[in-house]
MARLO-30388 format. One record per atom (N, C-alpha, C, O): residue in one letter; atom name; x, y, z; residue number from 1. Coordinates in steps of 0.001 Angstrom, whole numbers. Layout:
% residues N
R residuo atomo       u       v       w num
R       A    CA       X       Y       Z NUM
...
This chain:
% residues 175
R residuo atomo       u       v       w num
R       M     N   57977  181343   53650   1
R       M    CA   57140  182380   53072   1
R       M     C   57004  182216   51563   1
R       M     O   55910  182362   51020   1
R       T     N   58121  181910   50875   2
R       T    CA   58043  181768   49421   2
R       T     C   57253  180528   49026   2
R       T     O   56626  180508   47968   2
R       K     N   57276  179497   49859   3
R       K    CA   56473  178305   49590   3
R       K     C   54983  178664   49657   3
R       K     O   54176  178150   48882   3
R       R     N   54637  179544   50583   4
R       R    CA   53260  179984   50726   4
R       R     C   52813  180781   49490   4
R       R     O   51682  180623   49030   4
R       I     N   53696  181635   48953   5
R       I    CA   53381  182406   47747   5
R       I     C   53152  181471   46572   5
R       I     O   52215  181668   45798   5
R       S     N   53998  180452   46429   6
R       S    CA   53828  179480   45345   6
R       S     C   52503  178757   45461   6
R       S     O   51803  178565   44466   6
R       T     N   52159  178356   46672   7
R       T    CA   50897  177658   46896   7
R       T     C   49716  178565   46564   7
R       T     O   48751  178122   45942   7
R       L     N   49786  179820   46970   8
R       L    CA   48709  180764   46674   8
R       L     C   48569  181014   45181   8
R       L     O   47454  181078   44663   8
R       L     N   49695  181155   44483   9
R       L    CA   49634  181359   43030   9
R       L     C   49060  180143   42323   9
R       L     O   48249  180282   41408   9
R       A     N   49473  178954   42738  10
R       A    CA   48937  177730   42135  10
R       A     C   47440  177611   42404  10
R       A     O   46685  177222   41513  10
R       A     N   47005  177938   43605  11
R       A    CA   45580  177884   43931  11
R       A     C   44793  178914   43125  11
R       A     O   43701  178615   42641  11
R       A     N   45330  180112   42976  12
R       A    CA   44649  181149   42195  12
R       A     C   44527  180735   40737  12
R       A     O   43483  180948   40120  12
R       L     N   45576  180148   40178  13
R       L    CA   45524  179684   38794  13
R       L     C   44496  178567   38642  13
R       L     O   43768  178529   37650  13
R       A     N   44429  177657   39616  14
R       A    CA   43439  176571   39570  14
R       A     C   42012  177128   39610  14
R       A     O   41139  176644   38890  14
R       V     N   41772  178138   40444  15
R       V    CA   40445  178751   40524  15
R       V     C   40070  179397   39195  15
R       V     O   38938  179253   38734  15
R       V     N   41012  180109   38577  16
R       V    CA   40741  180741   37285  16
R       V     C   40400  179690   36230  16
R       V     O   39467  179875   35448  16
R       I     N   41150  178593   36205  17
R       I    CA   40891  177528   35241  17
R       I     C   39509  176926   35451  17
R       I     O   38792  176672   34483  17
R       I     N   39128  176698   36695  18
R       I    CA   37798  176137   37002  18
R       I     C   36701  177091   36564  18
R       I     O   35706  176662   35979  18
R       I     N   36868  178377   36838  19
R       I    CA   35862  179364   36439  19
R       I     C   35708  179400   34930  19
R       I     O   34593  179413   34409  19
R       V     N   36832  179416   34235  20
R       V    CA   36789  179463   32768  20
R       V     C   36164  178194   32207  20
R       V     O   35364  178259   31274  20
R       A     N   36519  177043   32766  21
R       A    CA   35987  175775   32267  21
R       A     C   34486  175660   32490  21
R       A     O   33792  174997   31720  21
R       S     N   33983  176301   33542  22
R       S    CA   32557  176203   33825  22
R       S     C   31763  177392   33288  22
R       S     O   30560  177485   33529  22
R       A     N   32411  178292   32571  23
R       A    CA   31717  179464   32026  23
R       A     C   30669  179040   31010  23
R       A     O   30911  178129   30219  23
R       P     N   29513  179683   31019  24
R       P    CA   28479  179327   30053  24
R       P     C   28920  179645   28630  24
R       P     O   29705  180567   28407  24
R       S     N   28426  178898   27695  25
R       S    CA   28797  179115   26297  25
R       S     C   27863  180119   25638  25
R       S     O   27426  179918   24505  25
R       S     N   27558  181203   26351  26
R       S    CA   26640  182202   25831  26
R       S     C   27323  183220   24928  26
R       S     O   26665  184108   24386  26
R       Y     N   28620  183100   24762  27
R       Y    CA   29333  184032   23917  27
R       Y     C   29292  183519   22482  27
R       Y     O   30045  182619   22110  27
R       A     N   28423  184089   21699  28
R       A    CA   28253  183638   20322  28
R       A     C   29527  183868   19531  28
R       A     O   30252  184832   19773  28
R       Q     N   29790  183008   18613  29
R       Q    CA   30975  183142   17782  29
R       Q     C   30729  184206   16728  29
R       Q     O   30177  183925   15664  29
R       R     N   31140  185425   17030  30
R       R    CA   30940  186512   16078  30
R       R     C   31943  186459   14945  30
R       R     O   31664  186924   13840  30
R       D     N   33107  185895   15212  31
R       D    CA   34135  185860   14179  31
R       D     C   34610  184446   13884  31
R       D     O   35534  184268   13091  31
R       G     N   34008  183441   14498  32
R       G    CA   34383  182066   14264  32
R       G     C   35576  181590   15064  32
R       G     O   36006  180453   14874  32
R       H     N   36140  182408   15957  33
R       H    CA   37304  182009   16748  33
R       H     C   37053  182262   18231  33
R       H     O   36961  183410   18668  33
R       D     N   36947  181195   18991  34
R       D    CA   36827  181307   20441  34
R       D     C   38071  180806   21151  34
R       D     O   38294  181124   22319  34
R       I     N   38880  180026   20453  35
R       I    CA   40065  179409   21043  35
R       I     C   41231  179595   20081  35
R       I     O   41074  179495   18864  35
R       A     N   42394  179867   20645  36
R       A    CA   43611  179956   19831  36
R       A     C   44751  179264   20572  36
R       A     O   44888  179395   21789  36
R       V     N   45549  178540   19835  37
R       V    CA   46762  177938   20392  37
R       V     C   47936  178458   19583  37
R       V     O   47815  178719   18386  37
R       G     N   49064  178605   20245  38
R       G    CA   50225  179123   19531  38
R       G     C   51513  178755   20230  38
R       G     O   51512  178330   21385  38
R       A     N   52596  178922   19527  39
R       A    CA   53922  178680   20078  39
R       A     C   54835  179792   19584  39
R       A     O   54638  180354   18506  39
R       G     N   55830  180093   20394  40
R       G    CA   56739  181153   19990  40
R       G     C   57960  181204   20859  40
R       G     O   58181  180350   21718  40
R       F     N   58757  182231   20614  41
R       F    CA   60020  182398   21308  41
R       F     C   60139  183811   21850  41
R       F     O   59634  184765   21259  41
R       A     N   60815  183928   22986  42
R       A    CA   61097  185222   23598  42
R       A     C   62592  185301   23868  42
R       A     O   63271  184278   23951  42
R       S     N   63092  186506   24002  43
R       S    CA   64518  186665   24271  43
R       S     C   64846  186390   25734  43
R       S     O   65785  185653   26034  43
R       I     N   64083  186973   26634  44
R       I    CA   64242  186786   28077  44
R       I     C   62847  186862   28651  44
R       I     O   62069  187673   28148  44
R       P     N   62465  186123   29624  45
R       P    CA   63208  185164   30425  45
R       P     C   63036  183730   29943  45
R       P     O   63663  182821   30487  45
R       V     N   62215  183516   28953  46
R       V    CA   61922  182162   28517  46
R       V     C   62285  182043   27047  46
R       V     O   62064  182974   26272  46
R       L     N   62821  180942   26674  47
R       L    CA   63179  180779   25274  47
R       L     C   62017  180270   24442  47
R       L     O   61875  180672   23287  47
R       A     N   61195  179415   24980  48
R       A    CA   60085  178859   24209  48
R       A     C   58817  178864   25055  48
R       A     O   58870  178693   26273  48
R       M     N   57685  179061   24398  49
R       M    CA   56417  179055   25118  49
R       M     C   55313  178504   24218  49
R       M     O   55320  178701   23003  49
R       G     N   54381  177820   24840  50
R       G    CA   53159  177392   24183  50
R       G     C   52010  178097   24871  50
R       G     O   52038  178269   26090  50
R       Q     N   51009  178507   24128  51
R       Q    CA   49914  179280   24709  51
R       Q     C   48569  178773   24236  51
R       Q     O   48396  178434   23065  51
R       Y     N   47613  178723   25161  52
R       Y    CA   46226  178364   24896  52
R       Y     C   45392  179561   25319  52
R       Y     O   45435  179959   26484  52
R       E     N   44635  180143   24398  53
R       E    CA   43826  181327   24706  53
R       E     C   42359  181021   24481  53
R       E     O   41979  180462   23452  53
R       L     N   41541  181392   25453  54
R       L    CA   40114  181095   25426  54
R       L     C   39314  182366   25635  54
R       L     O   39562  183116   26579  54
R       R     N   38345  182612   24748  55
R       R    CA   37444  183760   24919  55
R       R     C   36577  183494   26148  55
R       R     O   35989  182420   26276  55
R       I     N   36497  184473   27051  56
R       I    CA   35665  184303   28236  56
R       I     C   34630  185412   28379  56
R       I     O   33959  185502   29406  56
R       G     N   34495  186246   27372  57
R       G    CA   33507  187307   27395  57
R       G     C   33459  188001   26049  57
R       G     O   34164  187626   25112  57
R       D     N   32616  189017   25967  58
R       D    CA   32507  189765   24717  58
R       D     C   33743  190603   24427  58
R       D     O   33987  190962   23275  58
R       D     N   34533  190921   25462  59
R       D    CA   35722  191746   25240  59
R       D     C   36924  191272   26051  59
R       D     O   37813  192066   26359  59
R       A     N   36960  189968   26405  60
R       A    CA   38065  189466   27225  60
R       A     C   38404  188021   26871  60
R       A     O   37583  187271   26342  60
R       S     N   39647  187664   27186  61
R       S    CA   40084  186281   27022  61
R       S     C   41099  185948   28107  61
R       S     O   41659  186835   28751  61
R       L     N   41321  184660   28294  62
R       L    CA   42307  184168   29243  62
R       L     C   43336  183374   28462  62
R       L     O   42984  182460   27716  62
R       A     N   44608  183719   28629  63
R       A    CA   45703  183012   27964  63
R       A     C   46473  182231   29026  63
R       A     O   46933  182803   30014  63
R       L     N   46609  180928   28816  64
R       L    CA   47375  180056   29701  64
R       L     C   48617  179605   28948  64
R       L     O   48552  179303   27756  64
R       R     N   49760  179560   29653  65
R       R    CA   51029  179279   28983  65
R       R     C   51808  178166   29656  65
R       R     O   51734  177971   30869  65
R       A     N   52558  177440   28838  66
R       A    CA   53602  176532   29307  66
R       A     C   54918  177159   28863  66
R       A     O   55044  177604   27722  66
R       L     N   55893  177194   29760  67
R       L    CA   57132  177924   29513  67
R       L     C   58339  177008   29654  67
R       L     O   58345  176105   30491  67
R       Y     N   59362  177240   28836  68
R       Y    CA   60604  176472   28912  68
R       Y     C   61780  177392   28625  68
R       Y     O   61757  178156   27660  68
R       G     N   62797  177319   29456  69
R       G    CA   64009  178093   29235  69
R       G     C   65218  177228   29504  69
R       G     O   65166  176341   30355  69
R       A     N   66297  177467   28800  70
R       A    CA   67512  176673   28970  70
R       A     C   68727  177569   28914  70
R       A     O   68626  178756   28604  70
R       K     N   69877  176993   29216  71
R       K    CA   71109  177779   29197  71
R       K     C   71382  178269   27782  71
R       K     O   71422  177495   26826  71
R       T     N   71567  179572   27683  72
R       T    CA   71788  180201   26386  72
R       T     C   72692  181396   26562  72
R       T     O   73307  181579   27613  72
R       D     N   72767  182197   25539  73
R       D    CA   73575  183407   25606  73
R       D     C   72870  184539   26336  73
R       D     O   73356  185669   26316  73
R       T     N   71723  184265   26990  74
R       T    CA   71009  185318   27716  74
R       T     C   71596  185554   29101  74
R       T     O   71101  186406   29839  74
R       G     N   72644  184814   29469  75
R       G    CA   73246  185026   30776  75
R       G     C   72749  184068   31834  75
R       G     O   73172  184162   32986  75
R       I     N   71863  183145   31484  76
R       I    CA   71329  182181   32445  76
R       I     C   72106  180873   32265  76
R       I     O   71508  179807   32125  76
R       V     N   73414  180958   32269  77
R       V    CA   74258  179816   31953  77
R       V     C   74066  178706   32987  77
R       V     O   74126  178938   34195  77
R       G     N   73834  177501   32482  78
R       G    CA   73704  176332   33340  78
R       G     C   72315  176070   33882  78
R       G     O   72091  175023   34490  78
R       Y     N   71384  176968   33689  79
R       Y    CA   70045  176794   34225  79
R       Y     C   69077  176276   33165  79
R       Y     O   69129  176680   32004  79
R       T     N   68201  175382   33585  80
R       T    CA   67098  174907   32754  80
R       T     C   65831  175114   33571  80
R       T     O   65807  174824   34767  80
R       G     N   64775  175615   32929  81
R       G    CA   63565  175901   33687  81
R       G     C   62291  175549   32953  81
R       G     O   62210  175608   31726  81
R       F     N   61294  175178   33748  82
R       F    CA   59946  174922   33260  82
R       F     C   58995  175760   34089  82
R       F     O   59242  175999   35271  82
R       G     N   57898  176211   33472  83
R       G    CA   56956  177015   34232  83
R       G     C   55598  177102   33587  83
R       G     O   55338  176514   32538  83
R       I     N   54733  177858   34248  84
R       I    CA   53381  178116   33757  84
R       I     C   53113  179606   33881  84
R       I     O   53775  180308   34645  84
R       G     N   52143  180075   33128  85
R       G    CA   51794  181480   33190  85
R       G     C   50372  181711   32735  85
R       G     O   49746  180827   32151  85
R       A     N   49863  182897   33001  86
R       A    CA   48512  183255   32597  86
R       A     C   48429  184763   32392  86
R       A     O   49156  185537   33015  86
R       A     N   47520  185158   31500  87
R       A    CA   47245  186575   31270  87
R       A     C   45747  186741   31056  87
R       A     O   45115  185927   30382  87
R       Y     N   45187  187787   31626  88
R       Y    CA   43781  188138   31395  88
R       Y     C   43797  189316   30443  88
R       Y     O   44307  190384   30780  88
R       R     N   43246  189130   29260  89
R       R    CA   43350  190144   28208  89
R       R     C   42037  190882   27988  89
R       R     O   40961  190287   27924  89
R       F     N   42165  192200   27875  90
R       F    CA   41040  193052   27538  90
R       F     C   41251  193525   26103  90
R       F     O   42294  194102   25797  90
R       F     N   40301  193297   25233  91
R       F    CA   40413  193702   23836  91
R       F     C   39834  195096   23682  91
R       F     O   38713  195368   24112  91
R       I     N   40606  195971   23064  92
R       I    CA   40211  197376   22953  92
R       I     C   39922  197739   21504  92
R       I     O   40172  196950   20593  92
R       N     N   39400  198925   21302  93
R       N    CA   39020  199416   19971  93
R       N     C   37974  198531   19315  93
R       N     O   38023  198293   18108  93
R       N     N   37035  198046   20103  94
R       N    CA   35949  197188   19612  94
R       N     C   36447  195906   18969  94
R       N     O   35737  195298   18169  94
R       D     N   37670  195485   19312  95
R       D    CA   38168  194220   18788  95
R       D     C   37500  193066   19524  95
R       D     O   37192  193158   20712  95
R       I     N   37291  192003   18805  96
R       I    CA   36641  190811   19340  96
R       I     C   37714  189924   19952  96
R       I     O   38784  189772   19364  96
R       P     N   37457  189327   21128  97
R       P    CA   38465  188465   21752  97
R       P     C   38998  187397   20799  97
R       P     O   38294  186904   19918  97
R       V     N   40219  187073   21002  98
R       V    CA   41010  186127   20215  98
R       V     C   41264  186693   18815  98
R       V     O   41478  185946   17860  98
R       R     N   41237  188014   18710  99
R       R    CA   41594  188703   17465  99
R       R     C   41796  190178   17779  99
R       R     O   40994  190764   18507  99
R       G     N   42828  190779   17257 100
R       G    CA   43014  192214   17408 100
R       G     C   43902  192631   18563 100
R       G     O   44709  191845   19059 100
R       L     N   43741  193890   18992 101
R       L    CA   44587  194529   19988 101
R       L     C   44087  194240   21398 101
R       L     O   42899  194385   21687 101
R       S     N   45013  193827   22283 102
R       S    CA   44637  193543   23668 102
R       S     C   45733  193999   24626 102
R       S     O   46904  194097   24258 102
R       V     N   45327  194274   25861 103
R       V    CA   46240  194591   26959 103
R       V     C   45719  193875   28198 103
R       V     O   44536  193548   28285 103
R       G     N   46602  193638   29145 104
R       G    CA   46136  193033   30379 104
R       G     C   47255  192594   31296 104
R       G     O   48424  192565   30910 104
R       P     N   46873  192246   32535 105
R       P    CA   47849  191770   33511 105
R       P     C   48275  190339   33200 105
R       P     O   47543  189578   32568 105
R       A     N   49484  189990   33664 106
R       A    CA   50007  188644   33433 106
R       A     C   50876  188222   34615 106
R       A     O   51456  189057   35309 106
R       V     N   50954  186914   34826 107
R       V    CA   51819  186342   35855 107
R       V     C   52415  185046   35312 107
R       V     O   51734  184270   34641 107
R       D     N   53687  184825   35611 108
R       D    CA   54380  183596   35236 108
R       D     C   55152  183117   36449 108
R       D     O   55620  183925   37251 108
R       I     N   55287  181809   36589 109
R       I    CA   56159  181235   37606 109
R       I     C   57013  180182   36918 109
R       I     O   56501  179293   36237 109
R       I     N   58329  180297   37107 110
R       I    CA   59271  179413   36432 110
R       I     C   60192  178797   37483 110
R       I     O   60728  179492   38346 110
R       F     N   60363  177485   37390 111
R       F    CA   61231  176753   38300 111
R       F     C   62509  176379   37546 111
R       F     O   62472  175603   36591 111
R       Y     N   63634  176939   37985 112
R       Y    CA   64919  176699   37346 112
R       Y     C   65766  175769   38201 112
R       Y     O   65662  175766   39427 112
R       S     N   66601  174984   37544 113
R       S    CA   67594  174175   38251 113
R       S     C   68901  174236   37481 113
R       S     O   68917  174402   36261 113
R       N     N   69990  174099   38211 114
R       N    CA   71316  174107   37621 114
R       N     C   71970  172778   37970 114
R       N     O   72328  172546   39125 114
R       S     N   72127  171911   36988 115
R       S    CA   72673  170577   37240 115
R       S     C   74157  170615   37599 115
R       S     O   74664  169674   38212 115
R       T     N   74852  171669   37234 116
R       T    CA   76275  171784   37540 116
R       T     C   76494  172117   39011 116
R       T     O   77349  171521   39666 116
R       T     N   75718  173071   39531 117
R       T    CA   75898  173519   40915 117
R       T     C   74874  172937   41877 117
R       T     O   74949  173188   43080 117
R       N     N   73915  172163   41368 118
R       N    CA   72824  171600   42177 118
R       N     C   72015  172681   42889 118
R       N     O   71528  172469   43999 118
R       R     N   71877  173822   42256 119
R       R    CA   71085  174920   42815 119
R       R     C   69755  175003   42082 119
R       R     O   69635  174585   40930 119
R       T     N   68765  175547   42767 120
R       T    CA   67457  175762   42161 120
R       T     C   67018  177197   42419 120
R       T     O   67501  177853   43343 120
R       A     N   66107  177667   41599 121
R       A    CA   65553  179006   41774 121
R       A     C   64113  178997   41289 121
R       A     O   63781  178336   40305 121
R       R     N   63281  179721   41972 122
R       R    CA   61882  179895   41570 122
R       R     C   61694  181387   41317 122
R       R     O   61915  182214   42201 122
R       I     N   61287  181710   40109 123
R       I    CA   61111  183107   39733 123
R       I     C   59632  183347   39454 123
R       I     O   59019  182636   38657 123
R       I     N   59069  184347   40112 124
R       I    CA   57697  184771   39863 124
R       I     C   57780  186091   39104 124
R       I     O   58415  187043   39557 124
R       L     N   57136  186134   37953 125
R       L    CA   57161  187324   37107 125
R       L     C   55768  187942   37080 125
R       L     O   54824  187321   36593 125
R       L     N   55635  189148   37595 126
R       L    CA   54363  189865   37642 126
R       L     C   54434  191056   36706 126
R       L     O   55457  191738   36644 126
R       G     N   53358  191312   35978 127
R       G    CA   53364  192462   35090 127
R       G     C   52192  192470   34141 127
R       G     O   51061  192177   34529 127
R       G     N   52465  192804   32900 128
R       G    CA   51405  192892   31918 128
R       G     C   51955  192739   30518 128
R       G     O   53156  192561   30315 128
R       E     N   51052  192813   29558 129
R       E    CA   51458  192680   28170 129
R       E     C   50469  193381   27258 129
R       E     O   49303  193585   27597 129
R       A     N   50971  193737   26106 130
R       A    CA   50138  194278   25031 130
R       A     C   50413  193404   23816 130
R       A     O   51564  193065   23540 130
R       S     N   49370  193043   23097 131
R       S    CA   49567  192188   21924 131
R       S     C   48553  192528   20843 131
R       S     O   47521  193152   21092 131
R       Y     N   48883  192096   19644 132
R       Y    CA   47966  192236   18521 132
R       Y     C   47936  190911   17776 132
R       Y     O   48944  190489   17207 132
R       K     N   46776  190253   17779 133
R       K    CA   46630  188969   17103 133
R       K     C   46047  189204   15721 133
R       K     O   44888  189591   15569 133
R       L     N   46885  188957   14708 134
R       L    CA   46480  189080   13319 134
R       L     C   45978  187721   12855 134
R       L     O   46693  186726   12967 134
R       M     N   44761  187669   12338 135
R       M    CA   44170  186417   11864 135
R       M     C   44237  186363   10345 135
R       M     O   43762  187271    9664 135
R       L     N   44822  185307    9823 136
R       L    CA   44860  185026    8391 136
R       L     C   44075  183736    8192 136
R       L     O   44648  182648    8122 136
R       G     N   42749  183875    8102 137
R       G    CA   41887  182694    8122 137
R       G     C   41897  182137    9533 137
R       G     O   41460  182807   10469 137
R       S     N   42389  180924    9695 138
R       S    CA   42514  180318   11023 138
R       S     C   43937  180369   11561 138
R       S     O   44194  179916   12676 138
R       I     N   44850  180909   10791 139
R       I    CA   46242  181036   11234 139
R       I     C   46392  182365   11964 139
R       I     O   45933  183405   11493 139
R       S     N   47046  182310   13127 140
R       S    CA   47245  183540   13902 140
R       S     C   48734  183869   14004 140
R       S     O   49580  182989   14160 140
R       I     N   49021  185162   13910 141
R       I    CA   50359  185689   14143 141
R       I     C   50196  186763   15209 141
R       I     O   49439  187717   15033 141
R       E     N   50913  186600   16316 142
R       E    CA   50680  187484   17458 142
R       E     C   51979  188043   18028 142
R       E     O   52651  187367   18806 142
R       P     N   52340  189268   17652 143
R       P    CA   53453  189928   18329 143
R       P     C   52978  190484   19676 143
R       P     O   51886  191043   19778 143
R       Q     N   53807  190324   20694 144
R       Q    CA   53495  190810   22038 144
R       Q     C   54663  191641   22547 144
R       Q     O   55811  191433   22153 144
R       L     N   54355  192573   23418 145
R       L    CA   55373  193272   24180 145
R       L     C   55029  193041   25643 145
R       L     O   53989  193491   26125 145
R       S     N   55906  192339   26344 146
R       S    CA   55651  191953   27729 146
R       S     C   56513  192758   28684 146
R       S     O   57681  193038   28412 146
R       F     N   55909  193124   29814 147
R       F    CA   56592  193840   30882 147
R       F     C   56430  193009   32147 147
R       F     O   55309  192671   32525 147
R       R     N   57531  192677   32802 148
R       R    CA   57453  191874   34022 148
R       R     C   58454  192408   35054 148
R       R     O   59484  192990   34714 148
R       I     N   58111  192189   36314 149
R       I    CA   59017  192418   37430 149
R       I     C   59261  191055   38043 149
R       I     O   58320  190381   38461 149
R       G     N   60529  190643   38100 150
R       G    CA   60872  189318   38613 150
R       G     C   61099  189329   40106 150
R       G     O   61793  190195   40639 150
R       I     N   60501  188351   40779 151
R       I    CA   60652  188170   42220 151
R       I     C   61221  186779   42426 151
R       I     O   60667  185799   41926 151
R       S     N   62321  186683   43157 152
R       S    CA   62985  185400   43340 152
R       S     C   62455  184689   44564 152
R       S     O   62216  185298   45607 152
R       G     N   62277  183388   44417 153
R       G    CA   61957  182529   45550 153
R       G     C   63123  181574   45696 153
R       G     O   63129  180523   45056 153
R       G     N   64102  181899   46507 154
R       G    CA   65309  181082   46604 154
R       G     C   66465  181828   45991 154
R       G     O   66574  183043   46157 154
R       E     N   67333  181128   45285 155
R       E    CA   68498  181748   44663 155
R       E     C   68057  182741   43600 155
R       E     O   67132  182477   42832 155
R       S     N   68716  183864   43567 156
R       S    CA   68393  184906   42597 156
R       S     C   69150  184676   41297 156
R       S     O   70333  184334   41310 156
R       I     N   68462  184866   40178 157
R       I    CA   69098  184838   38868 157
R       I     C   69011  186265   38351 157
R       I     O   67924  186755   38046 157
R       S     N   70157  186931   38253 158
R       S    CA   70180  188378   38030 158
R       S     C   69405  188825   36802 158
R       S     O   68766  189877   36851 158
R       K     N   69427  188092   35719 159
R       K    CA   68714  188508   34507 159
R       K     C   67199  188436   34683 159
R       K     O   66462  189049   33910 159
R       L     N   66727  187707   35676 160
R       L    CA   65285  187496   35824 160
R       L     C   64679  188187   37030 160
R       L     O   63457  188312   37102 160
R       T     N   65476  188637   37970 161
R       T    CA   64928  189288   39155 161
R       T     C   65114  190794   39059 161
R       T     O   65637  191439   39968 161
R       S     N   64677  191322   37952 162
R       S    CA   64734  192757   37720 162
R       S     C   63513  193133   36889 162
R       S     O   62611  192317   36699 162
R       T     N   63484  194341   36406 163
R       T    CA   62404  194768   35523 163
R       T     C   62741  194327   34104 163
R       T     O   63824  194616   33596 163
R       L     N   61807  193627   33473 164
R       L    CA   62031  193069   32144 164
R       L     C   61038  193650   31147 164
R       L     O   59857  193815   31456 164
R       L     N   61516  193954   29969 165
R       L    CA   60683  194366   28850 165
R       L     C   61185  193571   27656 165
R       L     O   62319  193755   27214 165
R       Y     N   60336  192681   27133 166
R       Y    CA   60812  191801   26070 166
R       Y     C   59715  191509   25056 166
R       Y     O   58536  191435   25401 166
R       P     N   60123  191344   23800 167
R       P    CA   59155  191002   22739 167
R       P     C   58976  189489   22634 167
R       P     O   59873  188710   22959 167
R       V     N   57801  189104   22173 168
R       V    CA   57460  187705   21918 168
R       V     C   56691  187677   20611 168
R       V     O   55916  188594   20342 168
R       V     N   56879  186668   19804 169
R       V    CA   56057  186464   18620 169
R       V     C   55532  185037   18663 169
R       V     O   56306  184081   18722 169
R       L     N   54216  184900   18633 170
R       L    CA   53568  183589   18641 170
R       L     C   52911  183348   17281 170
R       L     O   52319  184253   16694 170
R       V     N   53024  182137   16803 171
R       V    CA   52337  181723   15572 171
R       V     C   51485  180530   15961 171
R       V     O   51937  179639   16680 171
R       G     N   50233  180518   15475 172
R       G    CA   49367  179438   15895 172
R       G     C   48146  179253   15011 172
R       G     O   48115  179658   13849 172
R       Y     N   47151  178631   15604 173
R       Y    CA   45935  178253   14920 173
R       Y     C   44745  178604   15812 173
R       Y     O   44821  178444   17031 173
R       A     N   43669  179071   15231 174
R       A    CA   42470  179447   15998 174
R       A     C   41243  178768   15418 174
R       A     O   41164  178513   14216 174
R       W     N   40292  178480   16284 175
R       W    CA   39019  177907   15839 175
R       W     C   37889  178402   16699 175
R       W     O   36736  178029   16479 175
């Protein structure tokens, strides 16, 4: 059953990527930024993340992420993980996508392994986030507050298979 969920999530992410890649370029650059890339750190569940954000409408964007976590003082001792994630962001208060205040749903899937015990775990994180992307020319600073519910596929990792609320700060470049 969990293999089926992973396959469905991967297929859904592929469909979203195809739709975004084939979207017409009818969204005029009102602020000069349609794409933003950034990197940052979170306390839990991932230590490092890279993000690619693309404007897909007059008031929306899609953020795609690469995720990495390793054994640290967060209680995930011995585990190293890689994953992917996505968020669909709605910009509010007349903010233009890839700048300003946004909220939206998000999903992440992270594959962990423990080389000491030869155990693996797949964690699916469902939830949402609120963020504010401050633009300083082409440099972006983006504090986020993320909310996720962790679902385990295989071995459970207690810090990740619960309700999570964690801050993230991304610094990047937009064009």
